[in-house]
N, C-alpha and C positions, 0 to 999 in steps of 0.2 A: 616553425621552430620546434625542434624535437624535444619530447619529454623523455626523461630517463626512467623507463618503466621498472627496470630492475631495482633501482633505488627506492622507488615508491613501494614496491612489493616488500622490500626489506623493512621499510618503515611500518607497513601494516603488520608484518609478522612480529616486530619488536613490541609495538604498542598493543596489539591484539584488537579485538572489536571494542566498540564503545561500551561503557558500563552505564550510560544514562543518556537521556535525550539532550544533555547539555554539550556533548562533544559531537559537533556536526560540522559540515562544510567541506570544502575542497581539501583533500588530503594531499597537499603539495609536497614535493621532495624536499629533503633537508638541503641547505645551501651548499654543503660540501659533500663529496663522495668519501667513501671509506679511505681512499688513498690521499685525501686532503685536497684534491683538485675541486674547482668550483663546478657546480651544476649549471647548465645553461638555463636561464630564466626567460620567460616571455617578455618581449619588448612591447608592452601595451600600456595604455594610460590606466590610472586607477579606476576601479569600478565606479560608474556614475558620473564620470567627468569626460566631457567632450573636448578634444584638442581642436581649437579653431582652425588650425592649419592642416587638419586631416579630414579627408572625405570619408563619410561613412555610408554604408548601405542603408536603405530605408525599409528593408524587409528581412526578417529572420525566417529561414526555411528549416523546420525541425521535423525529423522523421522519427516515428514511434512505432512500436510493435503491434498496437491494437487500437481500434476505435473505441469510443465510449458507447455504452448501451443506451444511455440517456443523460442529458445535461441538466440534471436535477439531483442535488446531493441527497435528497431524501429517498431516491429510488435507484441511484447509481450503484452498481456493484462491480465496476470495472477496475478502476484504480484512481490514484490521486493526480494523474498527469495533467489534466486540463481544467477540472472544475475550479481550482483556486486561481486560475487565470481569469475566470469569468465572474466569480462570486467572492464574497467575504463573509466571515463569521464574526461573532462578537469578540473572539480572541483568536490568536494565530501563533504559529511557531516562527521565530526568527530564523531564517535559513542560515545565517552566518554564525549565530551563537547557540541555536537550539533552545533558547529560552522561550517560555510562553509569555506573550505580550498582548496588550489590547489591540484590537483591530477596529471594527465598527464602534465598539465601546471605547471611549477615551479613558474610562476608569470604571472600577467596580468595587463593591464592598459586600460584606455578608453580615447578617443580623447576629445578635449575641447567641441565639439558639442554634445558629448554623444552618437554618432551613430556608432563609429568604436571601437571595442574591440580587442586589440592585446594580443595574448597568446604566451608566450615563453615556448616551450615544453622541457621537460626533455630529456636528451640525453642518459639516462641509462635504457630506457624502451624497452623491447623485447616481441614480440608475443610468444605464446606457441610453435610455430614451429621454433623459433630462429631468426626470422626476426626482425630487429630494427624498431621501430615506428618512422615515420617521418611525416612531414606536408602533404605529399601526402595521407597518410591514413586518416588524419583528414578531408582533403578536400573531399576525396571520400565518407566518411561517411556522411558529410553534404550535398554534392551534391545529394546523394541518398535520404536523408531525406527531402530535400526541393524541389524535383522534382514534380511539380504539374501535369505534364503530365503523370507521372507514380507514383502516390502517394503510400506511405506506410501508415500504420495505423495512425501515428502521424504527417503526413505532415501538416495538418491544425493546429494542436496544436502548432507546432513550427513555424508557419507562420510568427511570429514576426521577425524572422531572414530573412534578404533579401539575403545574400550571404556569402560564405566562400572563402577567397583568401589566396594563399600562398605568403609569403614574402621571406622566404628562407627555407632551409631544416628543420629547427626547429622553425619556426615562422609562425603563421597564424593569420588572422583577421576574425572576424565575424561582419557583418554590419547590421544595422537596418535602415529603412527609416526615422525614427525619434527617439528621445530618448525614451527608454522603462524602466519604473520603475521595471518591472518584468523580466528584461533580465537575470540577473545572477541567480535568483531563478529558472528560467526556465531551466537553464543548469543542474540542479539537476535531471531533468526528465530522466527516463531510455532511452528515445529516443536519448539522447546525448552520450550514451556509444559508444566508438570508435571501429570501425570494421577494419579489414584488407582489404586494397584496392584490393589485389589479390583475396581474397575470395569473395568480392562483385562482381568482374568481373566473377569469375568462377562459383559461385552458384546462383547468381541473386536472384529470389524470393524463391529459395529453401534454402537459407542461414539460418542456425540455426535450421533446421528441423531434422538433423541427426548428429551423433557424428563427422563424418569427415568434416562437414561444419562449425564447431565451432572452432574459433581461436581467443582468446582474449589475454589480457595483465595482467589479474588479478592474484591473489595469487594461484589459483588452476586451473589446466587444465583438461578438460573433457577427460576421457579415454573410457567410454562406457555409453550407455543410453538405458535402456529397458523401453520404454515409458509407463507411468502409473504405473511403479513398482520401478525402481531404477536408480540412476546416480552414477557413480564411478569417482572420481577425484584423481589426484596426485598433489603434491606440485610443484609450478613453481619455479625451482631453480634460475631463473634469475629475479624473481620479484623485482622490483626496491626498494620496502620498506623492503626487506629482505625475504628470504625463510620462508614460514610458519613453525611454530614450530612442527606441526604434519604432517607427510608425506602424509597421505592418508585421503580422505573424502568420505564417502558413504552416499548418501541421499536416503532414502527409503520413498515411498509414502504410507501412511496409512490414509485414509480419515476419519475413525471413531475415535472419541476422546477417547473412552474407550479403544480401541485397542492400541492407542498410549501410553496411560497411563500404560497399562499392559506391553508393550514392555519396557518402562522405569523401571517399578518396578521389572521386572524379569531380567534386565541387558542385554536385547537384543539390546538396544541402549544406547547411552551416553547422548543425548540431544533430547528432544521432544518439538515441538512447539504447540501453541494453547491448553493449558491445561484447561479443563473444571472446573467449580466452585466446583463440588462435588469431583473431583480428587485433587484439591488444598487442600480442607479440609482433605481428607483422607491422603494425603502425609505429612500433618503436624505432624503426629504421627510416621513417618518412619525415621529411623536413617540414611539411606543411600541414600535418595533422597532429593533434595532441590528445592525450587521454586524461580525463578527469575522473578521479575516484572519490566517491562520497560514502560516508558511513550510512548504513541503511538498517532498518529494524526488521527486514523481511526474511522469511524462510521459505524454502520449497518443501511442501509436504504432500505425500501421497495419502490422501484422506480416505478412510473406509466409508462405504455406504452401508451403514448398519441395518438397513432395511432389507437387504438381499438375503437369499437363502443361506449362503455360506457365511457372509460377514456379520450376520446377526448372532453368530456363535462366537463368544469371546475367545474360546480356545483356538478357533481357526484364525481369528485375527492375530492372536499371539503367535501362532505358527508362522504366519506370513512375516511378522516382525522378525522372528528369529532366523527365517530363511533368507532375508535380504541383508546383504553386506553393504551397509551405507558407507563405511570407510573406503571400500574399494571404489564405489561410485564417485565419491567426492575426490579421491586421489586421482582418478582417471579424468574426470570431467571438469572439476572446479578448483582444485587446489592450486593450479598454475596461476590463477589470478587472486590468490590470497583468501579464498573462501574456505570455511572450515566445516567439519562435521557437526551437525546439531547435537547438543547434549541436553536439550529440553524442548518442550513445545513452544518456547518463546526464544527470541533472539536475546543475547546478553545485553543489548541496548535498551530493552524494555524494563521499566521499573517492576520489580517483583520477581525477576528471573532468578531461578536457582538451578545449579548444575545437577542434573539427574544422572550424569554419567552416560557414556555410550552403551547402548544395548549390544552385547557381544553377538557376533555372528555365530549361530549354533544350529546347524541343520539337523543334528541328532535330536535336539530339544524340539525342533519344529515337527519332526516325524512322530515323536512321542505324543505331542499335543494333537496331531491329526488322528492318530490311532485312538486316543481317548475320545475324540469327537466323532468317531465312527467312520473316518475316511483314511484308513491305513494306506490305500493305494492312490491317494491324491484326489483332487477335484479341479473343476474349471472355474476361472474367474476372468472378468474383463477389466481392462484398465483404460480409462479415458484420459487423453492428453490434448492440450492445445499447443501448437508449435510456437506460439508467441512467447512461451517460457523458454529461458535459456537451456539448451541441451535437453529439451523435453523428450524428444524421441530417443536420443541416445541413452538417457537415464532409464527410460521405460524398457528399452531393449536389453540393457544390462540386468534389470530387475527380472525380466522374463526368463533370461538364461539362469539366473540364480534360483528362481522359484522352481524351474524345471528339475533341478537336482534333487528336490525332495518330493517330486511327483505332482507339483501344482502346475497345471497347464493354464498359463495366462496369455490372453490375446489383447492386442492394443487396438484401440479405436481412436483415430484422430478426428476431432470435431472442430467446427468453426465457432467463433465467439458467439454468434447469434444462437446457435444450437445450445451452447453452454448456458447462456443467460436464460433461455427458455426453461432449461432443466432446473434452474435455481428457483423456480416458482411453482414447483410441483404441489398439487393439492392433496396428494396422498402418496405414501411410499411406493416407489417403483413405476409411477405414472410416466415421468419423463427422465428421472434420475435412475436409470436402470443399471448403470455400471457398478461393479463391485468396489472399485477404487478409482480415484480421480486425482490428477495432479493439479495443485492449486498453490497460490502464493498467499502467505499470511503475514500481515504487517499491521498490527493494531494501530489504528490512526490516533488513538488516545495516548500512545507511548506508555501505556500502563497495563498491568496484568489483567485489569478489569476488561480489557479488550477480548479476553477469552469468553466472556459472557455471551457475546454475539454468536460465537461459533458453536458452543457446546451446551447452552441452556436448552432443555427439552422444549420442542415446539408445541405450543398449545393453540396457536391461531389456525392450524390446519394446513400450513404450507411449510416448505423448507427454505423460505426466503433468506434466512440467515444461517441456520444450522443445516448446511447443504447435505451432510451425511446422515441426517436423522439420528444423531447421537443422543442417547438418553441414559443418564446415570443419576439416580436420586441423590446420592451423596454429593456429586458434583454440582447439581442444582442448588443444594443447600449451601454449599461452600461459596459458589459464585455470588449468590445473593448476599451472603454474610460479608464477603470480601469487598463488595461495592460500598458498604457503609461502615465497616470497622475503622474507627478513628485512630486506634493505636497502631503505629507503623510496624512494630515488631510482630504483633499478633496478626496483622494483615498479611505480612510476608509469609508467616507460618501457614495461613489459610491457602495462599496460592501455591506454596510448596506442596501441600497435600493434593491440591487439584492436579498439579503437574505430574505428581507421582502416579495418580490414577490413570490419567489419559495417556501417559507415556508408556506404561508397562502393564499395570494391573488390569485395566479395562481400556485397551489402546483405542484411540480415535484415529490414528494414522501412523505413518512412518515419516518422520521428519528427516530430511536429507542434508541440506546445507544452509548455513548462515550466509546470507547474501550480502554482497557489496553492490553499490550502484555505480556502473561505469558508463560514462558518456564520452563520445568522441566529438571534437570540434575542429574546425579549421583553425589555423594559427592566427587568423585575423579576429577571432572572437574573444571578447573579454566581458567580465561582469556576470557570467552565468552562474547561478546558485541553485542548489537543490537541498531540500530539508531531509531529515532522516526517514521520512515517509516516501521519499522519492518524488516529491512534488516540486517541479521546477518553478523558478522565479525568472521570468523573461524581462521584467520591467527595467532592469539595469544593464541589459545586454547591448553592447556596441560591436559592430562588425566593420572593420576597416575595408573600404572598397578596394577592388583590385587596381 
C-alpha cells in the first residue's frame, strides 16, 4: 500500500521539528490531500490487536546500519536501537506520546528537600532466565554504575546520583547531594537500564559482550549473537507488559543504505532503518513498501578533536567553521527528506534548545583567522567518518572541497565501528583518537540540555570515554554543573543558552550539520511499529501479515 511521501514532507515543513519530547510517534499524512482527495491509508488492524481470521508471521526481520559494541547500557556507546528491547529502566519514554512514564517502578516520589527519590518496584517483573527482579538488582546496578574506583563508561555522566539504598524487597531510593532539576530526565539515559545482580557478579567487565552474559527483563531475550552480522531474539513470555505479539526477532547488520533498501524491496526484511533520501523517493512509487517518518532529537556533527596540533587552536577551529557551508551541504544531501540546517548544538526537540542562528559561510573570515594563527597558506587535517551515518562520505567530500578553497587540505579516513569504539576509550590525547575531526551523531538520551554534560565536561578520569573530542572550557564546565541543578526553569534555560553560544561559535566544539528525522521502511504487511524520539524502536506490538 503506497504512502504519499510528498504529502508527508509538506506536513513536516508546515509543522517544523518538534519543540519538546511530548510530540513523537509516526508522522502519518493528513487524511486529505491539498486538492481535497483522500490519501490512501494502510489496511491493517489496530496496533496490538490480532485478527483471528488473519495469519501472521512469527518472525520480524529488522535490518539496521550498525551492530552494538556491547549489550550493557553502562558501557554501550553505539545507539538506542537494541538495548531497550532487552532491558528496562525505572522509567521510560512512551513511544506513542513521548511522555515519561514508570517502567520497572510502578510509582515514585521525592522527599520534601528534593534529594531522595523513592521508587516502588513492580512485583511482576522477571529476568529472561526466570529470576524475579528485586531491589537487590537495582542496587547492584547502581552500585556498579556509581563506583568511582572502578568506573564504567557513564560513571561520570551519572555522577549527580550520590547513592542507591534498599528500603525493602521492592522499594529503593536514589539520593542526590542537593536538588537536581535534571534528575528524572537523567534516568532515561541507557546507563540506568537495570542489570541482573548475579550476572554483574559473574561476568564483571565481560558483561554484555557475549550471548550468555546478557540477561534482561525486556520484551525480547537474546538467543544468539554473531557480532557484526546478526542477533536472534525470542519473545519474553513473562514480560510484565504482556508477551510480544510476534514470537521471534532477527536483527541483521547491513551498514550500506542501498543494500538495506534492496533487502526491504526484495522482501528479505520486514523493517529497515535509516532510509536514504533517494530511496524514500523511489519507494513512493512502490505498492508494497511504506515509509514511516518519526520525530528525532538527533543531529549530525563534525566534532573537533581539540587535542590535535591544529584543532587545539580556537582560531583554526573557527576558521574551519567559517569555511564550511552547512546550508549547501544540507540543501544537496538532506533537505529533500525534510531535514534542516542546525541552528544550535541541540535539536529543537531537546528541552533547553535556543536558536543560535546559522553561522554564515565566510571564507574571507576563515583566511583572516588562519593568518592570525600563523597559517596563512593553510594546513592539513584528517576527517574520520563511518559510513553507517546517512550520507557520511558525501557530506565529508563536500566539506573537503569547501575547505580546499581557503587552503585547508583535508583528507577523509573511513573507519569501521570497532575502530571507532576503541578510539573512544583513549587514555591520553592522540593515542587512538588521532583525527582532527570526526563525524558523529548526537541525540541526548535524556531529552534535556543536560545531555551536553556528557559530551563537553572536561575529562578528569584520564580517558575520553564520553568527551570524545577532549573539549575543555572552564566556563562551560561551570555552567554545565550549574544547569544540572538549577531549579528555576528560566534561569536554567539562560545557562544552557550561554553554553550553546560558547560551543557553537566562541570556542567551537564542532560543526553541526543537520537536524535529523528518523525514517524507517517497512513492508505493507507491517503494523504496530513504534519509535521514540531517541530512535529506540518498540517491537513488542508489531504484527506482520503472512503472505
